C-alpha positions, 0 to 999 in steps of 0.5 A, spaced: 420 425 487 428 425 486 427 428 480 424 434 483 429 434 489 434 434 484 431 440 480 430 444 486 438 443 488 439 446 480 434 451 481 438 454 487 445 453 484 442 457 478 439 463 483 446 463 487 450 463 481 450 471 479 452 472 487 458 468 486 460 471 479 459 478 482 464 476 488 469 473 484 469 479 480 470 483 486 475 479 488 479 480 482 478 487 480 478 490 487 480 486 493 486 482 490 490 488 487 489 492 494 492 486 497 498 486 492 499 494 493 499 493 501 504 488 501 508 492 496 508 498 500 509 494 507 516 491 503 518 498 501 517 501 508 521 495 511 527 497 506 527 504 508 534 506 510 538 512 512 539 517 506 532 515 503 528 521 501 521 520 503 514 523 502 510 523 509 502 522 509 501 529 511 505 531 504 512 533 507 518 531 504 524 529 508 531 525 508 531 519 513 537 520 518 535 514 523 531 508 522 529 504 528 524 498 528 517 502 528 520 509 527 524 513 523 527 520 524 526 525 518 530 531 517 524 536 514 529 542 514 536 543 515 537 541 523 530 540 524 528 532 525 522 529 527 520 522 529 515 519 524 512 512 525 514 508 519 506 507 517 506 514 516 511 514 510 507 514 504 512 514 498 520 512 498 523 516 493 530 514 490 536 518 494 539 520 487 532 523 484 533 531 484 527 535 482 528 539 475 528 546 478 533 544 484 539 548 483 543 542 486 547 538 480 
């Protein structure tokens, strides 16, 4: 009797082994990199300061004029400021970066 019970446990483990392997594969290929990107994005958003150029989730590009705890003021055109929730900032660009076709040098 103990041999068949042990064989049943081993057979159950062998049946679940592919599911466990697929979960581990998904964790390392999908879940872990996404969590890492989310942490980096949160750190970038928390480090936003006045004068930074940001890209909003809507695609608008502007310069940060004021930073509050949950919101930032972004100048999207000369003397046009909008309040934006920090979570809607998609990218923070370097303040010294100038586009190649920009006439300001």
